[in-house]
N, C-alpha and C positions, 0 to 999 in steps of 0.2 A: 032364092039364091042356091046355086048348085052345091051339092054335097062335096066337101073336100075329101080326097082319098089320101090317106097317110100310107105311103109306100113302106115306111119302116115297120108300121103295124102289120101290114100284109106280109112282109118278110118274116116277122116274128111268128105270125100264125102259120105260115108255110113251113117254117123251121120246126115248130112244135109238131105239126102233122107228120113231117118227114121223120122226126125223132121217134115218134110213137111207132111208125111203120118199121123203122130200122130195129126197134127193140122187140120185134115179133108181133106188133099190133096192139099190145096192152102194156101199160105202165102204171104202177101205183100212183094215185093222185097226189099223195103227199110228196113224192119225188119232184113233181112238176111245179108245185105251188111256190117254190123258192126260185125257180128258174124262169117262169113265165107269169105274167100278170093274170089276175082273174079275168080281166076283160078279153085277153087273147084266148084263154080257155073257153070263156062264154061265147065268143064269136064262133068258134068251131062247133060248139054245141048247138048254137042257133042255126048254123048252116047245115046241121045234121051230118057233119063229116066225122064226128066222134060221138061216143056215148059213154056215160058213166055206168058201171056195173059193180055189184058186190061180188068179189071173188073170194073163195075159201082158200086159206092156206092151211094145210094139214101138217101135223107133227112139227110145230114150230117151237123153238126154244127162245125165251126172252130173258135178258138179264134185268134183275130188279134189285136196286140198292136198298138194303134195310137200314134206315136212318138210325134206329135205336142201337144197332150193333156196329154200324159203319162198315159192313161187308156186303158183298154182292151175292145174292142168291139167284139161282137159275130156276125159272118157272117153265114147265113144259106144258104146252097147250095141245090138245088133240085137234082142235079146229078153231080158227079165227077168221072172220070176214073183214076184208078191207076194201074200200072203194078204189077201183081202177078206172082209168080212162082208156078206151079202146077205139081204134080207127074203124070206121064203118066201111066194109068192102064196097067198091063201086058196083052199081047194078050193071048186069050185062046189057050191051047195046042191042 
């Protein structure tokens, strides 16, 4: 039986790839997980159109709520690594 092609799935995968490219080529993975399904992301990974990398963010400040005091403390980190998804540049012809 021939494989059915889901055009809406292909549109979502193309939209994800275009979104990554418009954001400069790399987007934090946690930003995409609520907008795109894991299967759409995995399809682009399988086709080797994107790759996941760990990127360092330097001099970041994070708000942490202290439950015991009920106030927000700010924590300063020198370096933290987060996973990002990056588009793979096309190979020259």
